N, C-alpha and C positions, 0 to 999 in steps of 0.2 A: 317138317315140323318135329319129327322125333329127334333129329340131330340137335335142334335148338334146346329141346328139353333135356337132353343128355348133358348139356353144358351147365345146367343149374346145379347148385350145391344140394347135396342130399339132405332131406329132412331128418330130424331125430327118429331113430328106429329104422331108417332105410339103408343105412350103411353098416349094420351090425351094432350100432349104438342104440341100445334099448332103454337108456336112462329114463326117458319120458313115457315109456309104455306101461310100466308097472308102478303106478304112483300111489303113495300113501295119501290119506285125506285127513285134514285137520279143520274142524269147525271152530271159529272164533267169533267173539262179539267185540267190535271196535266202535269208536265214536262214528256215527253215520257220516259225518262230514270229513272223515280221515281216510276213506277208502282210496281215493286217488293218490294221497300221499304214500300209503303203504304200497300200492301198485307201482308207483314211480320208484320207490326204494327197491322193491323186488326185481323190477326190470333192469336195474343196474347190475344185477348178478345173473348173467346169462344162464338159462336152464336150471336155475335153482328151484323155482316154484311157479305155479300158475294160480292166480287168485281170481275168484268169481264171487259175485254178490248173491246171497241167498234171499235176503230181505233188506233192501237198502234203507228203509225207514228205521229198522231196528239195529242196523249195523252188523247183521249176521253175514259172515263170509265163509267161504271154504277155500282152503289152501291145499293144493295138490303138489306133491314133491317126491322126488326119488328118495328111497329109504337111505341110501348112502350119503345123502346130503342133509339128513335130519339134524345132526349136531350143529352144522353150520347155520341151518335155518333157525333152529331154536335159539341159538346164541344171538343171531340177528334180531329175531322177534323180541327177545329179552332186552336188547339194547335200545329198541325203539318203543317199548311198551308204554312208557309215560307219554310219548308223543302221539300215540294212536288211540289211547283209551280216554 
């Protein structure tokens, strides 16, 4: 069983890549029915951010992201702001 597990790709942080270990947090309010759209957009950019819902009825979300990707993330959020607000 250990041999099979050794063949699996390493998760972030397991192979010296600690990008997803020290994450910054950003709280946002978006249109409640746009959560899945934003999640879909962010999933298109591997390891850019993790999005979670704080209050789905109010559209409060938290975005966790590596500090070194903050410029890219903020540019992306600015470009989709009118679609998610």
